[in-house]
C-alpha positions in Angstrom: 0.0 0.0 0.0 1.0 3.6 -0.7 0.2 6.1 2.0 0.4 9.8 1.5 0.4 12.6 4.1 -0.5 16.2 3.3 -2.9 15.1 0.5 -5.3 17.9 1.5 -2.6 20.3 0.3 -1.9 21.2 -3.3 1.4 19.3 -3.7 0.7 15.9 -2.3 -2.9 16.1 -3.3 -1.8 16.4 -6.9 0.6 13.4 -6.4 -2.4 11.3 -5.3 -4.3 12.4 -8.3 -1.5 11.3 -10.6 -1.2 8.0 -8.7 -4.9 7.3 -9.2 -4.4 7.4 -12.9 -2.1 4.3 -12.6 -3.4 2.5 -9.5 -6.7 1.4 -8.1 -7.9 3.5 -5.1 -7.7 0.4 -2.9 -3.9 0.5 -3.1 -3.8 4.1 -1.7 -4.5 5.7 1.6 -4.1 9.4 2.7 -3.4 10.8 6.1 -5.0 14.1 7.2 -5.3 16.0 10.4 -9.0 16.6 9.5 -10.5 13.7 7.6 -13.3 15.8 6.4 -10.9 17.8 4.3 -9.9 14.6 2.4 -13.5 13.9 1.4 -12.8 14.0 -2.3 -10.4 11.1 -2.0 -12.8 9.1 0.2 -15.4 9.6 -2.6 -13.0 7.9 -5.0 -12.5 4.9 -2.7 -9.2 6.0 -1.1 -8.9 5.1 2.5 -8.6 8.2 4.7 -6.8 8.0 8.0 -6.3 10.6 10.7 -2.9 11.6 11.9 -0.9 14.7 13.0 2.8 15.2 13.1 2.3 17.2 16.3 0.5 14.1 17.9 3.1 11.3 17.6 0.7 8.8 19.1 -1.6 9.2 16.2 1.0 8.3 13.6 2.0 4.6 13.8 -1.6 3.4 13.2 -2.0 6.0 10.4 1.2 4.6 8.7 0.5 0.9 9.3 0.8 -1.3 6.2 2.7 1.2 4.1 5.0 -0.3 1.5 5.8 3.3 0.6 5.0 6.4 2.7 5.1 9.9 1.2 5.7 12.5 4.0 5.0 16.1 3.3 7.3 18.7 4.9 6.0 21.2 7.4 5.4 24.6 5.7 4.8 26.7 8.9 7.7 29.1 9.2 7.1 29.3 13.0 6.9 25.6 13.7 9.8 23.4 14.9 9.7 21.5 11.6 12.6 19.2 12.4 10.9 18.0 15.5 7.6 17.4 13.6 9.5 15.5 10.9 11.3 13.4 13.5 7.9 12.4 15.0 6.8 11.2 11.5 10.0 9.4 10.7 10.1 7.7 14.1 6.5 6.6 13.7 7.2 5.2 10.2 10.0 3.1 11.7 7.7 1.8 14.4 5.0 1.0 11.8 7.4 -1.0 9.7 7.1 1.2 6.6 9.0 -0.2 3.6 10.2 3.1 2.3 9.8 6.8 3.3 9.7 9.4 0.6 10.0 13.0 1.8 9.3 16.3 0.1 12.6 18.1 0.5 14.1 21.1 -1.3 16.9 21.8 -3.7 19.9 23.3 -1.9 19.1 21.6 1.4 22.3 22.2 3.4 23.4 23.0 7.0 24.8 26.3 5.9 22.1 27.7 3.6 20.6 31.1 4.6 17.2 29.7 3.7 15.7 28.4 6.9 13.6 25.5 5.4 16.7 24.3 3.6 18.4 23.8 6.9 15.3 22.0 8.2 15.3 19.7 5.1 19.0 18.9 5.6 18.4 18.0 9.2 15.4 15.9 8.3 17.5 14.0 5.7 19.9 13.2 8.5 17.0 11.8 10.5 16.0 9.7 7.6 19.5 8.4 7.1 19.6 7.3 10.7 16.2 5.8 10.8 17.1 2.4 9.4 14.2 2.7 6.8 15.0 3.0 3.1 14.3 6.6 2.0 14.1 8.9 -0.9 14.4 12.7 -0.5 12.6 14.6 -3.2 14.8 17.7 -3.6 12.3 19.8 -5.5 13.3 23.0 -7.2 11.8 26.2 -5.7 8.1 26.1 -6.6 7.4 28.6 -9.3 4.0 29.6 -8.1 5.8 31.4 -5.3 6.9 34.0 -8.0 3.4 35.4 -7.6 4.6 36.6 -4.1 8.3 37.3 -4.8 7.7 39.4 -7.9 4.9 41.6 -6.4 2.6 43.6 -8.7 5.1 43.8 -11.6 2.4 43.9 -14.2 0.9 47.1 -12.7 4.1 48.8 -11.5 6.6 47.7 -14.2 9.0 47.1 -11.3 10.5 44.0 -9.6 12.2 44.8 -6.3 14.6 42.3 -4.6 17.3 42.7 -1.9 19.9 40.8 -3.9 19.8 38.9 -7.2 20.5 35.3 -7.8 19.7 32.3 -10.0 16.8 30.0 -9.1 15.6 26.8 -10.9 11.9 27.7 -10.6 10.0 24.5 -10.9 6.2 24.0 -11.5 4.6 22.4 -8.4 2.4 20.1 -10.5 5.5 18.9 -12.4 7.1 18.0 -9.1 3.9 16.3 -8.0 3.7 14.2 -11.2 7.4 13.3 -10.9 6.9 12.2 -7.3 4.1 9.8 -8.5 6.5 8.4 -11.1 9.2 7.8 -8.4 6.7 6.1 -6.2 5.5 3.9 -9.0 9.2 3.0 -9.7 9.1 1.3 -6.3 12.6 1.9 -4.9 14.5 2.8 -8.0 15.5 6.1 -6.5 17.3 6.2 -3.2 18.5 9.0 -1.0 18.6 12.7 -2.2 16.9 13.0 -5.6 16.9 16.4 -7.4 13.9 17.4 -9.4 14.3 20.8 -11.1 13.3 22.7 -14.2 15.9 22.9 -17.0 16.8 26.6 -16.4 17.8 28.7 -13.5 17.1 32.4 -14.4 18.2 35.3 -12.3 15.7 37.9 -11.3 17.3 40.1 -14.0 16.5 37.4 -16.5 12.9 37.2 -15.2 12.5 41.0 -15.6 13.6 40.6 -19.2 11.1 37.7 -19.8 8.4 39.7 -18.1 9.1 42.7 -20.3 8.8 40.5 -23.4 5.5 39.1 -22.2 3.8 42.4 -21.6 5.5 44.4 -24.3 6.9 47.1 -22.1 9.9 47.4 -19.8 9.9 45.7 -16.4 12.7 47.1 -14.3 14.6 45.1 -11.8 15.6 47.2 -8.7 18.2 45.6 -6.4 17.6 47.5 -3.2 20.0 46.0 -0.7 18.9 43.9 2.3 18.2 46.7 4.8 16.3 48.9 2.4 14.3 45.9 1.1 13.4 44.7 4.7 12.3 48.3 5.5 10.1 48.4 2.3 8.5 45.1 3.2 7.6 46.2 6.7 6.3 49.6 5.4 4.0 47.7 3.0 2.5 45.8 6.0 4.6 42.6 5.9 5.4 41.2 9.4 9.1 41.6 10.1 9.6 37.9 10.8 8.1 37.0 7.4 10.2 39.6 5.6 13.4 38.2 7.2 12.2 34.6 6.5 11.9 35.6 2.8 15.2 37.4 2.8 16.9 34.1 3.5 15.6 32.8 0.2 17.1 35.7 -1.7 20.4 35.3 0.2 20.5 31.6 -0.6 19.8 32.3 -4.3 22.7 34.8 -4.4 24.9 32.2 -2.8 24.1 29.7 -5.5 22.0 27.2 -3.5 19.2 27.2 -6.1 21.1 27.5 -9.3 21.7 23.8 -10.2 19.6 22.0 -12.7 19.0 18.4 -13.3 17.5 16.5 -16.3 15.7 13.9 -14.1 12.5 15.8 -13.9 12.0 16.0 -17.7 13.0 12.3 -18.0 10.3 11.3 -15.5 7.7 13.5 -17.1 8.6 12.4 -20.6 8.4 16.1 -21.7 10.1 19.4 -20.9 9.1 20.9 -17.5 7.3 24.2 -17.5 9.5 27.3 -17.7 9.3 30.6 -16.0 8.0 32.1 -19.3 5.2 29.5 -19.3 4.3 30.3 -15.7 4.5 34.1 -16.0 2.0 33.8 -18.8 -0.5 32.2 -16.4 -2.0 33.5 -13.2 0.3 32.6 -10.3 0.0 33.7 -6.7 1.1 32.1 -3.4 2.7 32.9 -0.1 6.5 32.5 0.1 6.6 29.4 2.2 7.8 26.3 0.5 6.7 22.8 1.4 
């Protein structure tokens, strides 16, 4: 059996949708904190179980019988994500799960300025110590987040950043589809597995692409970190969120997100969506990555 956590969210929910195109519903189960939110899967015959990373006692039964278990990472920037992930990994070991798959992030490292990247790296360490076979899906930075990072560029003609850097912006549904393919490969991918789009444009590159899309100049303004933080706070952004987001830009400038890998396109059997594709469609989301 394949068990998926976080299926009430967009990423792992899409992975379940892709799995259902290849597998009968009886071979799948989803775990949710609120079973009612997983009603659409129950209506398709998928078993819905209740479990919460913050309630470790709820997890072994929720994970029982899993040949493969897909764990979604915590996306709450104020949570102790590593502790929550440890609860899930420990429960998976207790339940005798055959393999853990985990939604990680490209550039996961102990020294990245991007906080979730440090959490992902620590979680991969927990997985390595668990004794359970594991696969870490190091997804490229989800491109829907550009709706937040770029601001109202269509109206203002301006993109403001604290520092510039290259990012392999990756469509979330492409990552979800690839996760389904990796699950269906049943152990063919082991350990850290990078899934990114083909290109890694800088924000200057994105401004050029945006200009071409709307037929007028979109200017990139690199403000510097202090001025950018002040501008975010003045616009009503809580300071902790502004500093959380600053870590992403700092990591991009340091090269943590600039690598690309052909595996995603190989799994999809097509080219992944590009920034140009995604800017031409409505995109909006908070900055948090999960």
